[in-house]
GUTI-37938 format. One record per residue (C-alpha): residue number from 0; x, y, z. Coordinates in nm, 2 decimals, padded with zeros to 4 digits. Layout:
REM residues N
  resi       u       v       w
   NUM       X       Y       Z
...
***
This chain:
REM residues 53
  resi       u       v       w
     0   14.12   05.90   12.02
     1   13.98   05.56   12.11
     2   14.17   05.55   12.43
     3   14.03   05.89   12.53
     4   13.68   05.76   12.48
     5   13.75   05.46   12.70
     6   13.88   05.68   12.97
     7   13.58   05.91   12.95
     8   13.35   05.61   12.96
     9   13.52   05.47   13.27
    10   13.51   05.81   13.44
    11   13.14   05.85   13.36
    12   13.06   05.51   13.51
    13   13.27   05.58   13.82
    14   13.10   05.91   13.88
    15   12.76   05.75   13.85
    16   12.86   05.47   14.08
    17   12.99   05.73   14.34
    18   12.65   05.91   14.31
    19   12.46   05.59   14.39
    20   12.70   05.52   14.68
    21   12.61   05.86   14.83
    22   12.25   05.76   14.84
    23   12.26   05.38   14.92
    24   12.60   05.20   14.97
    25   12.48   04.84   14.93
    26   12.31   04.92   14.60
    27   12.64   05.07   14.48
    28   12.83   04.75   14.58
    29   12.59   04.53   14.39
    30   12.59   04.77   14.09
    31   12.97   04.78   14.10
    32   12.99   04.40   14.09
    33   12.75   04.38   13.80
    34   12.95   04.64   13.61
    35   13.27   04.46   13.68
    36   13.13   04.14   13.53
    37   13.01   04.32   13.23
    38   13.35   04.49   13.18
    39   13.53   04.16   13.20
    40   13.29   04.00   12.95
    41   13.33   04.29   12.71
    42   13.71   04.28   12.73
    43   13.72   03.90   12.67
    44   13.47   03.90   12.39
    45   13.67   04.14   12.17
    46   13.93   03.88   12.10
    47   13.69   03.60   12.00
    48   13.63   03.51   11.64
    49   13.30   03.32   11.60
    50   13.14   03.13   11.88
    51   12.94   02.84   11.97
    52   12.63   03.03   12.10
***
């Protein structure tokens, strides 16, 4: 069930990004880069226990 939600979330973001790309391609590239950074941060933060922040 959780994997299905992840797949739906990814599809939703990709469809939104494709919609932005149809209007203005450079904005979609910048937005895609930001979303990629957020995805990596989210994936790496799930394994942390505690932190120094």
